Every structure is written in structure tokens, then in C-alpha cells.
C-alpha positions as CSV (number, residue, x, y, z in Angstrom):
1,X,-53.3,-220.6,24.4
2,X,-54.7,-217.2,23.1
3,X,-57.8,-215.4,24.0
4,X,-60.1,-212.7,22.7
5,X,-61.4,-211.4,26.0
6,X,-60.5,-210.2,29.4
7,X,-62.8,-210.4,32.6
8,X,-61.8,-209.1,36.0
9,X,-63.9,-209.1,39.1
10,X,-63.1,-206.0,41.7
11,X,-64.7,-205.2,45.1
12,X,-66.1,-201.7,44.5
13,X,-67.2,-199.3,46.9
14,X,-70.6,-197.7,46.5
15,X,-70.1,-194.0,47.7
16,X,-71.3,-193.6,51.3
17,X,-71.9,-197.3,51.9
18,X,-69.6,-199.1,54.2
19,X,-69.5,-202.6,52.6
20,X,-68.0,-203.0,49.1
21,X,-70.0,-204.5,46.2
22,X,-68.8,-206.8,43.3
23,X,-68.5,-205.5,39.8
24,X,-67.4,-207.4,36.7
25,X,-65.2,-205.5,34.0
26,X,-65.2,-207.4,30.9
27,X,-63.6,-206.6,27.4
28,X,-64.0,-208.6,24.0
29,X,-61.8,-207.8,21.1
30,X,-64.7,-208.3,18.7
31,X,-66.2,-205.3,20.3
32,X,-63.0,-203.2,20.7
33,X,-64.3,-200.1,21.5
34,X,-66.5,-201.1,24.4
35,X,-66.0,-202.5,27.8
36,X,-68.8,-203.8,30.0
37,X,-69.2,-203.0,33.7
38,X,-71.6,-205.3,35.3
39,X,-72.7,-204.4,39.0
40,X,-73.7,-207.2,41.3
41,X,-77.1,-206.3,43.0
42,X,-78.2,-209.4,44.3
43,X,-77.1,-213.0,44.2
44,X,-76.9,-214.0,40.6
45,X,-78.5,-210.6,39.4
46,X,-76.1,-208.3,37.5
47,X,-76.8,-204.7,36.3
48,X,-74.8,-203.8,32.9
49,X,-73.4,-200.7,31.3
50,X,-71.2,-200.6,28.2
51,X,-68.6,-197.8,28.8
52,X,-66.4,-196.5,25.9
53,X,-62.8,-198.3,26.3
54,X,-61.1,-194.5,25.8
55,X,-63.0,-193.0,28.5
56,X,-62.0,-195.7,30.9
57,X,-58.1,-195.3,29.7
58,X,-58.4,-191.5,29.9
59,X,-60.1,-191.8,33.5
60,X,-56.7,-193.0,34.8
61,X,-55.1,-190.1,34.1
62,X,-57.8,-187.2,34.7
63,X,-61.4,-186.6,34.7
64,X,-63.6,-187.4,31.6
65,X,-67.0,-188.2,30.3
66,X,-70.2,-186.2,29.8
67,X,-73.7,-186.9,30.4
68,X,-74.7,-190.4,31.8
69,X,-71.1,-191.5,32.7
70,X,-68.2,-189.3,34.1
71,X,-65.1,-190.9,35.6
72,X,-62.2,-189.2,37.7
73,X,-59.3,-190.4,39.4
74,X,-59.1,-189.3,43.1
75,X,-58.1,-190.3,46.6
76,X,-60.8,-191.2,49.1
77,X,-59.7,-192.0,52.6
78,X,-56.2,-192.5,51.6
79,X,-56.9,-194.7,48.6
80,X,-56.1,-194.1,45.0
81,X,-59.3,-194.8,43.0
82,X,-61.3,-194.0,40.1
83,X,-64.6,-192.5,40.9
84,X,-67.2,-193.5,38.4
85,X,-70.5,-191.4,38.3
86,X,-73.5,-193.4,36.4
87,X,-76.7,-191.3,36.1
88,X,-80.2,-192.2,34.6
89,X,-83.6,-191.0,34.8
90,X,-84.1,-193.3,38.0
91,X,-81.1,-191.8,39.9
92,X,-77.4,-191.7,40.4
93,X,-74.6,-194.1,41.7
94,X,-71.2,-193.3,42.4
95,X,-68.9,-196.0,42.4
96,X,-65.3,-196.1,43.5
97,X,-62.8,-198.8,42.1
98,X,-59.2,-199.4,43.1
99,X,-56.9,-197.3,40.3
100,X,-54.1,-199.9,40.2
101,X,-56.8,-202.9,39.8
102,X,-58.6,-200.8,36.7
103,X,-55.1,-200.1,35.2
104,X,-54.4,-203.6,35.4
105,X,-57.6,-204.6,33.7
106,X,-57.0,-201.7,31.1
107,X,-53.4,-202.8,30.4
108,X,-54.6,-206.6,29.9
109,X,-57.2,-205.0,27.2
110,X,-54.5,-203.2,25.5
111,X,-52.5,-206.5,25.1
112,X,-55.5,-207.9,23.2
113,X,-56.2,-204.8,20.9
114,X,-53.8,-201.7,21.2
115,X,-55.3,-198.4,21.5
116,X,-55.8,-197.1,18.0
117,X,-56.1,-200.6,16.3
118,X,-59.6,-201.3,17.4
119,X,-61.1,-200.5,14.0
120,X,-59.1,-203.6,12.6
121,X,-60.8,-205.9,15.1
122,X,-64.3,-205.0,13.9
123,X,-66.1,-206.8,11.2
124,X,-68.1,-203.8,9.9
125,X,-70.4,-206.0,7.7
126,X,-71.4,-207.8,10.6
127,X,-72.2,-204.6,12.7
128,X,-74.1,-203.1,9.6
129,X,-76.2,-206.3,9.3
130,X,-76.9,-205.9,13.1
131,X,-78.1,-202.4,12.7
132,X,-80.2,-203.0,9.4
133,X,-81.5,-206.2,10.8
134,X,-82.9,-204.8,13.9
135,X,-84.3,-202.0,11.8
136,X,-86.5,-204.1,9.7
137,X,-87.8,-206.2,12.4
């Protein structure tokens, strides 16, 4: 059986909070440049962000990002994590996710679509139709 997506739930620490929260990381081969990070805020309620896959991959090795999402590997209380800072007009959140678990997720996404092969997995005509369709509505 083959699949075109990867999904992994991870316990994530919201910086400064004692209890972890659940995040869901998703990757779909048909949207090869993006990773969806969903944060569970309440039972059955999720807040989602789209993050560039190359940003997530690079965050395993060093600090990356400008603007709304910044990521960097670091050690927190003896744990090897990737710190994810998300900013918006409403505020700022800092998440800490286990670096090995994130690496496992990234590796699974790379098995689906190799780094550099993303454009082969996109149907540009469909993407253009989405853009043009949303402009005429």
C-alpha cells in the first residue's frame, strides 16, 4: 500500500507552561512545498499554520526564518528541541518540539518527495486555476 501523505502527532511544550500540548504535523505530496502544523487548543479545536518544508528541514541544523515563523534547534532543560516562534498581530507563541521526533517526521516526508523534486509533484495548471478562480469570485 502506498500513501501520499504523512501525519504525526507530537507532544509539544508551549514555552513557559508546565504541561505539553498536542501538535499535529502533516505533509501531503500534492502540496510538496508546505507542512501543516496544527496546535490543539481545546478538545476538537485546532489552529493551523502552513510552514515551508525547506524551513522545517533547515531548522534541524540551525536557526532559520524571518517574519512570522522562526525556528532554531536548542537545548532546553537538557532536552534537544527545535524552538518554533510564531508571531501574529494578536501576539506571539513559542513552541518546543522534540528534535528527534521532528527529524523522523521530516525523513518520512522526504521518502514521499525528495528534497529538490517538489516541483515534479505539483500540477501547476491546477494551482493556476485555484489562483485565477479565487480572483474572479
